[in-house]
BAKEKE-341387 format. One record per atom (N, C-alpha, C): residue number from 1; residue in three letters; atom name; x, y, z. Coordinates in Angstrom, 1 decimal, decimal comma. Layout:
BEGIN
   i  aa at   east  north     up
 NUM ALA CA      X      Y      Z
...
! end
This chain:
BEGIN
   i  aa at   east  north     up
   1 MET  N   -0,2    6,5  -11,2
   1 MET CA    1,0    7,0  -10,4
   1 MET  C    2,1    7,2  -11,4
   2 VAL  N    2,6    8,4  -11,5
   2 VAL CA    3,6    8,8  -12,4
   2 VAL  C    4,9    8,1  -12,1
   3 GLY  N    5,5    7,4  -13,0
   3 GLY CA    6,8    6,8  -12,8
   3 GLY  C    6,7    5,4  -12,2
   4 GLY  N    5,5    5,0  -11,9
   4 GLY CA    5,3    3,7  -11,2
   4 GLY  C    5,0    2,6  -12,2
   5 ASP  N    5,4    1,4  -11,9
   5 ASP CA    5,2    0,2  -12,7
   5 ASP  C    4,3   -0,7  -11,8
   6 ALA  N    3,0   -0,8  -12,2
   6 ALA CA    2,0   -1,6  -11,4
   6 ALA  C    2,4   -3,0  -11,3
   7 THR  N    2,9   -3,6  -12,4
   7 THR CA    3,3   -5,0  -12,3
   7 THR  C    4,4   -5,2  -11,3
   8 LEU  N    5,4   -4,4  -11,3
   8 LEU CA    6,5   -4,5  -10,4
   8 LEU  C    5,9   -4,2   -9,0
   9 GLY  N    5,0   -3,3   -8,8
   9 GLY CA    4,4   -3,0   -7,5
   9 GLY  C    3,7   -4,1   -6,9
  10 ARG  N    3,0   -4,9   -7,8
  10 ARG CA    2,3   -6,1   -7,3
  10 ARG  C    3,3   -7,1   -6,8
  11 ARG  N    4,4   -7,3   -7,5
  11 ARG CA    5,5   -8,2   -7,0
  11 ARG  C    6,1   -7,7   -5,7
  12 LEU  N    6,3   -6,4   -5,6
  12 LEU CA    6,9   -5,9   -4,4
  12 LEU  C    6,0   -6,1   -3,2
  13 ILE  N    4,7   -5,9   -3,4
  13 ILE CA    3,7   -6,1   -2,3
  13 ILE  C    3,8   -7,5   -1,8
  14 GLY  N    3,9   -8,4   -2,8
  14 GLY CA    4,1   -9,8   -2,4
  14 GLY  C    5,4  -10,1   -1,6
  15 GLN  N    6,5   -9,5   -2,1
  15 GLN CA    7,8   -9,6   -1,5
  15 GLN  C    7,8   -9,1   -0,1
  16 TYR  N    7,2   -7,9    0,1
  16 TYR CA    7,1   -7,3    1,5
  16 TYR  C    6,1   -8,0    2,4
  17 GLN  N    5,4   -9,0    1,9
  17 GLN CA    4,4   -9,8    2,6
  17 GLN  C    3,3   -8,9    3,2
  18 CYS  N    2,8   -7,9    2,4
  18 CYS CA    1,7   -7,1    2,8
  18 CYS  C    0,5   -7,9    3,0
  19 GLY  N    0,4   -9,0    2,3
  19 GLY CA   -0,8   -9,9    2,5
  19 GLY  C   -0,8  -10,6    3,8
  20 SER  N    0,2  -10,5    4,7
  20 SER CA    0,1  -11,0    6,0
  20 SER  C   -1,0  -10,3    6,8
  21 CYS  N   -1,2   -9,1    6,5
  21 CYS CA   -2,2   -8,3    7,2
  21 CYS  C   -3,4   -7,9    6,3
  22 HIS  N   -3,2   -7,8    5,0
  22 HIS CA   -4,3   -7,4    4,1
  22 HIS  C   -4,7   -8,4    3,1
  23 THR  N   -5,9   -8,4    2,7
  23 THR CA   -6,4   -9,2    1,5
  23 THR  C   -6,1   -8,3    0,3
  24 ILE  N   -5,4   -8,8   -0,7
  24 ILE CA   -5,0   -8,0   -1,8
  24 ILE  C   -5,2   -8,8   -3,1
  25 PRO  N   -6,0   -8,3   -4,0
  25 PRO CA   -6,3   -9,1   -5,2
  25 PRO  C   -5,0   -9,3   -6,0
  26 ASP  N   -4,9  -10,5   -6,6
  26 ASP CA   -3,9  -10,9   -7,5
  26 ASP  C   -2,5  -11,0   -6,9
  27 VAL  N   -2,4  -11,0   -5,5
  27 VAL CA   -1,2  -11,1   -4,8
  27 VAL  C   -1,2  -12,5   -4,1
  28 PRO  N   -0,4  -13,4   -4,5
  28 PRO CA   -0,4  -14,8   -3,9
  28 PRO  C   -0,4  -14,7   -2,4
  29 ALA  N   -1,2  -15,5   -1,8
  29 ALA CA   -1,3  -15,7   -0,3
  29 ALA  C   -1,7  -14,4    0,5
  30 ALA  N   -2,2  -13,4   -0,2
  30 ALA CA   -2,6  -12,1    0,5
  30 ALA  C   -4,0  -12,2    1,0
  31 ARG  N   -4,1  -12,9    2,1
  31 ARG CA   -5,4  -13,1    2,7
  31 ARG  C   -5,5  -12,7    4,1
  32 GLY  N   -4,7  -11,7    4,5
  32 GLY CA   -4,7  -11,3    5,9
  32 GLY  C   -5,9  -10,5    6,3
  33 THR  N   -6,2  -10,6    7,6
  33 THR CA   -7,4   -9,9    8,1
  33 THR  C   -7,1   -8,9    9,2
  34 ALA  N   -5,8   -8,7    9,6
  34 ALA CA   -5,5   -7,8   10,6
  34 ALA  C   -5,7   -6,3   10,2
  35 GLY  N   -5,4   -6,1    8,9
  35 GLY CA   -5,6   -4,8    8,3
  35 GLY  C   -6,8   -4,8    7,3
  36 PRO  N   -7,2   -3,7    6,8
  36 PRO CA   -8,3   -3,7    5,9
  36 PRO  C   -8,0   -4,4    4,5
  37 SER  N   -9,1   -4,8    3,9
  37 SER CA   -8,9   -5,4    2,5
  37 SER  C   -8,5   -4,2    1,6
  38 LEU  N   -7,7   -4,5    0,7
  38 LEU CA   -7,2   -3,4   -0,3
  38 LEU  C   -7,9   -3,7   -1,6
  39 ASP  N   -8,9   -4,4   -1,7
  39 ASP CA   -9,5   -4,8   -3,0
  39 ASP  C  -10,1   -3,7   -3,8
  40 ARG  N  -10,4   -2,6   -3,2
  40 ARG CA  -10,9   -1,4   -3,9
  40 ARG  C  -10,2   -0,1   -3,5
  41 PHE  N   -8,9   -0,3   -3,2
  41 PHE CA   -8,1    0,8   -2,7
  41 PHE  C   -8,1    2,0   -3,5
  42 GLY  N   -8,1    1,9   -4,8
  42 GLY CA   -8,1    3,0   -5,7
  42 GLY  C   -9,3    3,9   -5,6
  43 ARG  N  -10,4    3,4   -5,1
  43 ARG CA  -11,6    4,2   -4,9
  43 ARG  C  -11,7    4,8   -3,5
  44 ASN  N  -10,8    4,4   -2,6
  44 ASN CA  -10,9    5,0   -1,3
  44 ASN  C  -10,5    6,5   -1,2
  45 SER  N  -11,2    7,2   -0,4
  45 SER CA  -11,0    8,6   -0,3
  45 SER  C   -9,8    8,9    0,7
  46 TYR  N   -9,6    7,9    1,6
  46 TYR CA   -8,6    8,1    2,7
  46 TYR  C   -7,7    6,9    2,8
  47 ILE  N   -6,5    7,1    3,3
  47 ILE CA   -5,6    6,1    3,7
  47 ILE  C   -5,6    6,0    5,2
  48 ALA  N   -5,8    4,8    5,7
  48 ALA CA   -5,8    4,6    7,2
  48 ALA  C   -6,9    5,5    7,8
  49 GLY  N   -8,0    5,7    7,1
  49 GLY CA   -9,1    6,4    7,6
  49 GLY  C   -9,0    7,9    7,9
  50 ALA  N   -7,8    8,5    7,6
  50 ALA CA   -7,6    9,9    7,9
  50 ALA  C   -6,8   10,7    6,9
  51 ILE  N   -6,0   10,0    6,1
  51 ILE CA   -5,0   10,7    5,2
  51 ILE  C   -5,6   10,7    3,8
  52 PRO  N   -5,8   11,9    3,2
  52 PRO CA   -6,3   11,9    1,8
  52 PRO  C   -5,5   11,0    0,9
  53 ASN  N   -6,3   10,2    0,2
  53 ASN CA   -5,6    9,2   -0,7
  53 ASN  C   -5,1    9,9   -2,0
  54 GLN  N   -3,9   10,4   -1,9
  54 GLN CA   -3,2   11,1   -3,0
  54 GLN  C   -1,9   10,4   -3,1
  55 PRO  N   -1,3   10,4   -4,3
  55 PRO CA    0,0    9,7   -4,6
  55 PRO  C    1,1   10,1   -3,6
  56 ASP  N    1,3   11,4   -3,4
  56 ASP CA    2,4   11,7   -2,5
  56 ASP  C    2,2   11,2   -1,1
  57 ALA  N    1,0   11,3   -0,6
  57 ALA CA    0,7   10,8    0,8
  57 ALA  C    0,8    9,3    0,8
  58 LEU  N    0,3    8,6   -0,2
  58 LEU CA    0,5    7,1   -0,2
  58 LEU  C    1,9    6,7   -0,2
  59 GLY  N    2,7    7,4   -1,0
  59 GLY CA    4,2    7,1   -1,1
  59 GLY  C    4,8    7,2    0,3
  60 ALA  N    4,5    8,4    1,0
  60 ALA CA    5,0    8,6    2,3
  60 ALA  C    4,5    7,6    3,3
  61 TRP  N    3,3    7,2    3,2
  61 TRP CA    2,7    6,2    4,1
  61 TRP  C    3,4    4,8    3,9
  62 LEU  N    3,7    4,4    2,7
  62 LEU CA    4,3    3,1    2,5
  62 LEU  C    5,8    3,1    2,9
  63 VAL  N    6,4    4,3    2,9
  63 VAL CA    7,8    4,4    3,3
  63 VAL  C    7,9    4,4    4,8
  64 ASN  N    7,1    5,2    5,5
  64 ASN CA    7,2    5,4    6,9
  64 ASN  C    5,8    5,7    7,5
  65 PRO  N    5,0    4,6    7,7
  65 PRO CA    3,6    4,9    8,2
  65 PRO  C    3,5    5,7    9,5
  66 ALA  N    4,4    5,4   10,4
  66 ALA CA    4,3    6,1   11,7
  66 ALA  C    4,6    7,6   11,6
  67 ALA  N    5,4    8,0   10,6
  67 ALA CA    5,7    9,4   10,4
  67 ALA  C    4,4   10,1    9,9
  68 VAL  N    3,6    9,4    9,2
  68 VAL CA    2,4   10,0    8,6
  68 VAL  C    1,2   10,0    9,6
  69 LYS  N    1,1    8,9   10,3
  69 LYS CA    0,1    8,7   11,3
  69 LYS  C    0,6    8,1   12,5
  70 PRO  N    1,1    8,9   13,5
  70 PRO CA    1,7    8,4   14,7
  70 PRO  C    0,7    7,4   15,4
  71 GLY  N    1,2    6,3   15,9
  71 GLY CA    0,5    5,3   16,7
  71 GLY  C   -0,2    4,3   15,8
  72 THR  N    0,0    4,4   14,5
  72 THR CA   -0,5    3,4   13,6
  72 THR  C    0,0    2,0   13,9
  73 SER  N   -0,7    1,0   13,6
  73 SER CA   -0,2   -0,4   13,7
  73 SER  C    0,5   -0,9   12,4
  74 MET  N    0,4   -0,1   11,4
  74 MET CA    1,1   -0,5   10,1
  74 MET  C    2,6   -0,4   10,4
  75 PRO  N    3,3   -1,5   10,1
  75 PRO CA    4,7   -1,5   10,4
  75 PRO  C    5,6   -0,8    9,3
  76 ASP  N    6,7   -0,3    9,7
  76 ASP CA    7,7    0,2    8,8
  76 ASP  C    8,4   -1,0    8,2
  77 LEU  N    8,3   -1,3    6,9
  77 LEU CA    8,9   -2,5    6,4
  77 LEU  C   10,2   -2,2    5,6
  78 GLY  N   10,6   -1,0    5,6
  78 GLY CA   11,9   -0,7    4,9
  78 GLY  C   11,7   -0,4    3,4
  79 VAL  N   10,5   -0,1    3,0
  79 VAL CA   10,2    0,2    1,6
  79 VAL  C   10,9    1,5    1,2
  80 SER  N   11,6    1,5    0,1
  80 SER CA   12,2    2,7   -0,4
  80 SER  C   11,2    3,6   -1,1
  81 PRO  N   11,5    4,9   -1,3
  81 PRO CA   10,6    5,7   -2,1
  81 PRO  C   10,3    5,2   -3,5
  82 GLY  N   11,3    4,7   -4,1
  82 GLY CA   11,1    4,1   -5,5
  82 GLY  C   10,2    2,9   -5,5
  83 GLU  N   10,4    2,0   -4,5
  83 GLU CA    9,5    0,9   -4,4
  83 GLU  C    8,1    1,3   -4,1
  84 ALA  N    8,0    2,3   -3,2
  84 ALA CA    6,6    2,8   -2,8
  84 ALA  C    5,9    3,3   -4,1
  85 ARG  N    6,6    4,0   -5,0
  85 ARG CA    6,0    4,5   -6,2
  85 ARG  C    5,4    3,3   -7,0
  86 HIS  N    6,1    2,2   -7,1
  86 HIS CA    5,6    1,1   -7,9
  86 HIS  C    4,5    0,4   -7,1
  87 MET  N    4,6    0,3   -5,8
  87 MET CA    3,5   -0,3   -5,0
  87 MET  C    2,2    0,5   -5,1
  88 ALA  N    2,4    1,8   -5,1
  88 ALA CA    1,2    2,7   -5,2
  88 ALA  C    0,6    2,6   -6,5
  89 ALA  N    1,4    2,5   -7,6
  89 ALA CA    0,9    2,3   -8,9
  89 ALA  C    0,0    1,1   -9,0
  90 TYR  N    0,4    0,0   -8,4
  90 TYR CA   -0,5   -1,2   -8,3
  90 TYR  C   -1,8   -0,9   -7,5
  91 LEU  N   -1,6   -0,4   -6,3
  91 LEU CA   -2,8   -0,2   -5,4
  91 LEU  C   -3,8    0,7   -6,1
  92 TYR  N   -3,4    1,7   -6,9
  92 TYR CA   -4,3    2,5   -7,6
  92 TYR  C   -5,1    1,8   -8,8
  93 THR  N   -4,6    0,7   -9,2
  93 THR CA   -5,3   -0,1  -10,2
  93 THR  C   -6,5   -0,9   -9,6
  94 LEU  N   -6,5   -1,0   -8,3
  94 LEU CA   -7,6   -1,7   -7,6
  94 LEU  C   -8,8   -0,9   -7,5
  95 GLN  N   -9,8   -1,2   -8,3
  95 GLN CA  -11,0   -0,4   -8,4
  95 GLN  C  -12,2   -1,2   -8,0
! end
């Protein structure tokens, strides 16, 4: 992810408590089961089962999930575009 810091992204994922819904490697207490496990996110072809897993789409998803996929249960957490870039950089390391 161009311009993203994966280490900061991992910290932000913890800060936004993404692990409340997802299991995420190397993120403390990220053992949620309401959403899919993100342990191999970087290998996924799609985000939320329908959106091509590309950096711009992932950034938009993290900032405003309902704008990308209306009716999704993924909440809008108030992630900024800059934060989304860092979070995406971390998610793409998960192979």
